[in-house]
C-alpha positions in Angstrom: 0.0 0.0 0.0 1.6 3.3 -1.1 1.9 6.2 1.4 0.9 9.6 0.0 2.2 12.8 1.6 -0.2 15.7 1.0 1.7 18.4 2.7 5.3 19.2 3.7 5.7 21.5 6.7 8.9 23.3 7.3 9.4 25.2 10.6 12.3 27.3 11.6 13.1 28.8 15.0 15.1 32.1 15.0 16.5 33.6 18.1 16.6 37.3 18.7 18.9 38.4 21.5 17.6 42.0 21.5 14.1 40.7 22.2 15.3 38.3 24.9 15.6 35.3 22.7 18.4 32.8 22.3 21.8 33.8 23.9 23.9 31.6 21.6 26.3 33.4 19.2 25.2 33.7 15.6 26.8 31.2 13.2 29.4 32.5 10.9 28.1 33.6 7.5 29.8 30.7 5.7 28.1 28.1 7.9 24.7 29.7 7.5 25.2 29.7 3.7 26.0 26.0 3.7 23.0 25.3 5.9 20.7 27.2 3.6 22.0 25.5 0.5 21.5 22.1 2.2 17.9 22.9 3.2 17.1 24.2 -0.3 18.6 21.0 -1.9 16.5 18.8 0.4 13.3 20.7 -0.3 13.9 20.5 -4.0 14.5 16.8 -3.7 11.3 16.3 -1.8 9.4 18.3 -4.5 11.0 16.2 -7.3 10.0 13.0 -5.5 6.4 14.2 -5.2 6.2 14.8 -9.0 7.5 11.3 -9.9 4.8 8.7 -10.6 
């Protein structure tokens, strides 16, 4: 029996020190760029898989 996924939910938590949020230091720009690229690649892969019969 195939499993059908109708919806993909992506949630992100962002800390804001000025508003009393997360006290951890921000990731270096290079690390953030790599993380964003990896997330985009995974989302595109999921979307491609959904289009295949």
